[in-house]
N, C-alpha and C positions, 0 to 999 in steps of 0.2 A: 504494500500500500504506500503510495507516494505521499509526500507532504507538500504543503504550500506555505509560502512565507507569510509571516505575521503582518498585519497592517492592511490586508486586502479588504477594502470596504465592502466589496460584493459578498465576501464570506460572512461579514457581520450582518448585512441586510437580510440574507436568506435564512438566518436563524430565527427570525420572527415567525410567529405562528400564523399560517394562512387560514382564512375562513372561506368556505364556499357553501353554496346552497344546493341541496339535492332534494327534490320532491317536497320543498317547503321546509326542510330541516336544516338548521345551521349546525355544523359540527367542525371541530378542529381537524386539520390534516397536517401531515408532516410534509413540508416542501420537499419535492423529490430530490432537489439538489443537495439537501442535507445528507441523505444516505449515499448519494452518488459522489459527492465532492470528497477529495482526499482530506485526511485530517490535517489540521494546522500544526506544523512542527513547533517545538519549543525553541524560540530564539530569544535569548535573554536581552531585555532592554538595559540601557545604562542604569536606570533606576533600580532594576532588579539586581544587577550585578553589584551595585552599591549596597543594597540591602543584604545580599549574600555575604559580602565582605564585612559589613558591620556585624552581622550575626556570628560570623566566624571569629571576629575580634572579641566578642563577648564570651564565646566558648573558651578562648585562650586566657581569659581574665579570671584569676583565682577568686577575686572578690565577688564577681558576678556568679560564678559557679557555686560559691558558698551560699549566696543569697537564694539559690535554687536547690539548696540542701545537697549539693555535690561536694565532696570533701576536697577534691583537687581539680585543677584546671585541665583542659584537654591539651595535648601536644598537637603539633601540626599534623603528624602522621596518624593521629587518632580521630581525625575529622574526615568524614567522607563527603566530598564536595557535592556529589550527585544527590545523596540523601538530604544534605542540607539545602541544596538548591530547590528541590521539590517541596521541602518543608516551608521554605521562605515563600514560594509561590502560593502554596495553599493558605499561608497566613497573611496573604495580601501584602507581601513585601514589608512586613513589620518586623524589624530585626529582633526586638526584645521578645515579642511573642514567639517568633520562630526559634530563637535560641532556647527559650524555656521549653517549648514543645519538643525540641530535639533531645534535651536533657531528660524530660519526662519519659519520652518514648524509650530511650536507651536505659534509663534507670530500672524500669520494671523488668525488662528482659535480662538485665544484668543480675538483678537480685535473685530472680527465680532460676535462670538458666545459664548464667555465666557468660552471656554475650556482652562483652565489655566495650565493644566499639562497633560501629558500622564501617564496612569497607567494601571496595569494589569487588573483591573476591567473592563475597557473599552473593553478589548479583550475577557475576559472569562465570563463576566456577564453584557453585554451591555443592554441598555433599549430595551425591547421586540419590541417596535414600530419601532426601527431602522432597524429591519430585513427586512421590506418591501422595504427599499431603496437599499438592496443588488440586487434587480431586475434590477438596473441600470448597473449591471455587468453580465458577463457570465462565466460559467465554460468552460474552454477550455483546451486542452491537452498541449503537449510540441511542440516547434517549431523544425526546422530541426537540430538545434544544441543541442537539449535536454533541452533547457531553457523553463521556463513557459511563457504563453501568457497572457498578461494583456488586457482583452477585455471589452471595454465600449460599452454598448447598449444605444443609445441616444433616444429611443422611448418615454420615459416618462420624462416630465419636472419635476423639483423639485419645489414645490409650493413656491411662494414668501412670505414666512412666516419664521420668525427667528427660531422658535422652530423646524419646519419641516426641515429647512436647517441644523440645528445642528444635527438632527437625521441622515440626509443623510451624513454629514461629518463623524460621528462616524462609519457609515456603510462603507464608503469609506476607512477609516483607517484600518478597519478589513480586507477588501478585499485586500488592499495593502500588509498588513502583511502576509496574507494567500498565496498570489502569490509568495512572497519572502521566503517561508518556506522551500526552499531547497538550497543546497550549490551553485550549478551552477548559479541559477538565482540571488541570492543575491550577488555573487562575480563577475559575468561576464555580467549581464544585461539580457534583455528579448525582446520579440516582443510585440509591443504596437499597439493595434487595436482600432480605434474609429469608430463605425458603426453609421453613421448619415443618413442611407437610410430611416429610419422611424422617423426622427427628427420632432417634432411638428413644424407646420408652423408658429405659433404665439409665440413670446417671452413672458416670464412672468415677466421680469425685473430684475432678479437676476443673469443672466448669467455671467456677468463680475465679480461680487462679488465671486461667486462660483469658477470661473476659476482662480481667483487670489490665492485662497487657493490651488487648484490643482497644480498650478505653483510651490508651495513650497514643494510638496511631494518629498522625496528623491527617485530618479528614474534614471535608466541608460538604456534607450531604445537603442537597437542596430538596430531595424527596426521599423518604424512608418508608419502605414497604416491608412488612413482616407477613409472609405468605403462609396460609394454611394452618394457622394456629387455632387450636380448639380453645374453649373457655378456660380449661385448666392450664393449657400451655400459655395462654395470654397472661394469666395471673403469675405464672412462674417467670415469664419473660419480663413482665413489669417489675416484679420483685428484684430480678437480677439487674435490671437497668438502674433501679434505685440504689441497690447495694454497691454496685461497681462505679456508679456515676457516669456510665456511658450516656452520651447525648444529654449532659446535665444542664446545658443552657436551655432556658425556657423556650426560646424561639426554635430551638432544634427539637425539643420534646413535642412541640405543636406540629412538627412535620411528620411524626410517626403515625402510620396508618396500619391497622391490622386488616388485611384484605385477602380475597381469594386471588388465585392466579389470573382469572379473567379480569378482575378489577385493575390489575397492573397494566394490562394492555387496553383498557377501556379509556381511550383518549377523550371521549366526550364527558367523562365524569371524574376527571382527576388523575387518570393513569398517565404515565409518562414513557412507557416502554412499547414501541411499535412491535407488532407480531414478528416483523422481520428481524428484530433485534433480540428476540428470545434466545436463550441457550439452545443449542442444536437438539438436545434430547427432548426438549419441550416443543420447539418450533415444528419439527417434522411430524410429530404426532398431532399437534394442535391443528395442523392444516387439514387433517383427515378425520378428526374425531371431535365430538363435543367436549367441552371442559369436563363435564361429569364423567364421560367415558375415559378421558385422559387420566384424571386423578384416580379413578377407580382402578384402572390398569396398573398405575404406579403402585397403589396400595397392595393389589393382588401380588404383584411381582415381589414386593417387600415380604409379604407373608409366606411366599413360597421358598424363601431362603432356608434351606435345610442345613447347609453346612456353615451358616452364619458368617460367610466371607463378606468382605466389604463389597458394596455394590459399585460397579464401574459402568461407565457409559463409553460409547465409541469415540468421544472427543476427549477422554482423559489424557491420551498420549498427545493429542494436538495442543492441549493447554500448555504443556512444557515448551513446545516449539513456539507457541504464541507468546508466552511470557518472555522467553529468551530473546525473541526477535524485537519485541517492543522495548525491552530494557536498552537495547543498543541505540534506540532513538533518543534517549535522554542525553543531551549533550553535557560534557564536563565544562562547568563554568571556568573561564580564564580570568582570574582575579589579578 
């Protein structure tokens, strides 16, 4: 997929939502050019480079780090410029906010799993075993605004084992960076989908620990959909969100919607994911089945698991290639 340079006015204009009338009904549609146009590459502006530089200086400052409850300052080699750059863009080029978020993000995974620094090796040459944990995520297209979709598939629990949890965290960081590998998403936010329709019935005991780390990911969700949650699951999810502080800002909490899958793609009533942008394992079935048939088939397949092996879809291998390819699109800032 090619990229186009930032600053093209045409790209900005086509992101507006078109309205057309059919048989007297007015409904939103996605401008065809949004899905057909190449993604906009990240090209750091002077202001963004200045913000990245300032955030880096803060991380090198022992007094600032202590103010963020970090005992020591970072060294030059302990700062990953690509991780920091994406954090700065997500934080709207606010150096103080970005530096604080970088420290929070790293502190949690350091405390629990001994990941003491971010580095390019984690992105470009991660442990091979971490690839399997990318199946906790899905490849999705772009939402109605042209931003990427961060799609979590909750069907497989992470084993309650420190080493396996660490591998899953490294996979999550890679997916996070891959989703933010275009200019619109990193600068303006994204659609965040958590599919719990196939969530394991039994907890393994590490849910809150893992959630506390997810809470510290730099993220700017504009729309948050929790798909397929029963009343009981909704209560447990709400409790988990309150305990961990995930999406703690009031304005973010207001964006959370418990929905069916059909509501996610119902663009007339608040959905932001076009059918064309659904993950492959849902899109191909949704084209030929009703929503009820689709979800019933997924549930039946889950119940038929006799060997209790992890469920896989035919795009699990593709997600590794997709993540690796997108990470290469994130430019290293030259400061």
